[in-house]
N, C-alpha and C positions, 0 to 999 in steps of 0.2 A: 470368505476374506473380504473386506471393505476395501475399495479402490479409493486411495490418498487423494486420487485427483479429483472426485465426487466430492469432497468434502468443502463446505462453505470456508472462505478465507476468514479469518479471527481479526479482528480490530487489533492494531498495532499499540504499544504501549507509546503514551505522548512524549516519553522521552526520544525514542526513535524516531518517530515523526518529527520531532524539531531538528534532529541530527539529517534526515532526509532533507528536509526544506534546506537548512544551512549546505548541504553538500550540492543541491540544483543550482543554490546562489554562487557558490564558488566554481561551480562547472559552467555557468553562465558567463560569470566575469572572466575565468580563462578562456572561455570561447571569443567572446569579444574582442580581448587582448590578442590572439593569435590573429583574428580577422584583422584588427586594426595593423598589425605587425605585417602581414601579407600586401594591405595594401599600400602602405609605407614602401614597401620594397619594390611592388608595381609601378608605384607612381616614380621612382629613384630609376626604373628602367626606362620608362617611357620617355622621362626627363631626358635621361641621356641619349636617346635614340631621336626625340625631335628637337631639342635644342643644340644647334650649331655653335661652335666656338665663336664667341663675339669678337676675337681678335684676330680670325684667320683670316686668309686672302680671300679678298673679292673675287669674282669671277672675271675673265676678260671679256670686253664687247667682242661681239661675233665679228666685226669687222676691223680688229686690232691687227695689228702687223704680227707676222711670225718671226722670232727672232732666228736669225741663221749665223751659225757660228762655223769657221773651216777649219779643219784640223791644222792647217799652217799657222792660223790665227792662234791657235791654243799652243804652237811650239810643238806640235806632234809628229811624226814622220807620215809621210803620205799614205804608207800602208798599213796606217793603225787601225784596229778594229775594236768596238765595244765589246767587254767581255762580261761587263756586269753593271749594274745600276741600282743607287738604292736613295731612297728620299727620307728626310728627317726633319718635319716641319717645313719651313720654307727653302732649305737646302738641297741641292740634288748632287749627287755624287756619282761620277762616271768614271770607269776604269776601263782604260785602253790597253791594248797590247799590242806590240809591233816585234820586229826580228831583234832589236836591240834590249829591248826589257817592257816594263810595265809603268803606266803613268794613271796616276788618279787625280782627276780634277773636279774642284768642288765648286759648285754654281748657288748662288743666290738668286731666288725664284721671286717674282716672277721677270727680272729684267733682265736675267740670265748672265750677269756679271759673276766673273771669277775672282772667288775669295780665298782658293787655297788650292795647292798643287804639290802632288808628292810624284817623283821619280825614281822607281826603284830599278836598276840593273843589275844583270848578271857577270861578275868580274872574273 
């Protein structure tokens, strides 16, 4: 019995050769399209990481004065304590709790001006 792997390969039909060439071209186009897509995604990620918000707040100089806010200046009880904080853009929200209830004070950064206040009491 003859081994089929020992036989020499027969030349392909010219129509099959044309189909193979067309398939190679289409696979090359698909590969290049996929590569360009991946490069575009990576470029978008790098852009988001490297480029900062152009309208963002600038860093304060090292010798800038640190604003100090007293609890009584905010209208809070002397025993009030901070229970949570949150930041959204240039706004800082501090939640204070004391014996009579909870207060939320919203500051505009970096000047630390009070732009909102909410008092919740237990009746």
